[in-house]
N, C-alpha and C positions, 0 to 999 in steps of 0.2 A: 810624802815625808816633810814632816815640819820641822822647825828649828828646835824645839825640845827633843826631838828624836836623836839628834846627832850632838848635841852640847847639854853636859850635864856638870852640876856643880861638883867639885872635888874636895873632900874633907882634908883639912889644913891645907887648901889651896892658898896662897896669898890675896889680899883684898887691897881693894884700890879706893882712894876717895875720889868724889866727883861732885858736881853741885847739879842740883835739879830745879828747873822752874817749876813753882809751885802752881802756876796757873794753866800749864799746858804739859807739864810732865816731861819736856824736853829735857835731855842732859848734856853736859858737858862733855867733851871727848875725856879720854882717860887721863888722870893727872895724879899729883901736882906736876910742875911748880904752882905756887899761889899767882902768880903773873898770868899765867896761861887761863886760870879760873877768871881772873879779874877780866881779861882780854874778852873771853867767851861771854860771861855776865854780861858786858857793856854792849857787846855786839847784838847779843840776843834782846836786850832792852831796846837798845836802837830801832832794830827791825820790827819788833813785835808790840813795843810799848808795855811790855811786862816787865813787873820790878820786883817780885817776891821770889826769893830763890832759898833753897835749903841744901846743908851738905849730906850726902848720902855715901854710905860705904857698901862697897858690893862684893861678892866672891867674884873670883874670876871663874869663867867657865871654860872646860878643856873639851875638846873634841872628841867623840868617839869614833875609832875608825871602823869602817865597815868591815865585815869578815870577808875574807877572799878564799874562795874554794882553792884547794890545792889542786894544781893542775896534773900532777902525777898519780893523784888517787884514782883508784879505778871507778868507773861509772856504770849505771845500770844499763843493762842492754833494753832498747825500746820494745 
């Protein structure tokens, strides 16, 4: 099972803004506040030397719960 199997975008779900490094595509933690973006970008630049960032807006993904069989349902005889 892959992550795509358990997470799906939901129509009308709230969106969130984050920033992304355009050199390695690493993304900041979910945000705002703006100060958290700046802290992440400065730390990322310090560690990697990357200096190009862009703002991204993403849809939040909602987990799809697995279907659980009803234990009281009759079962087929082997």
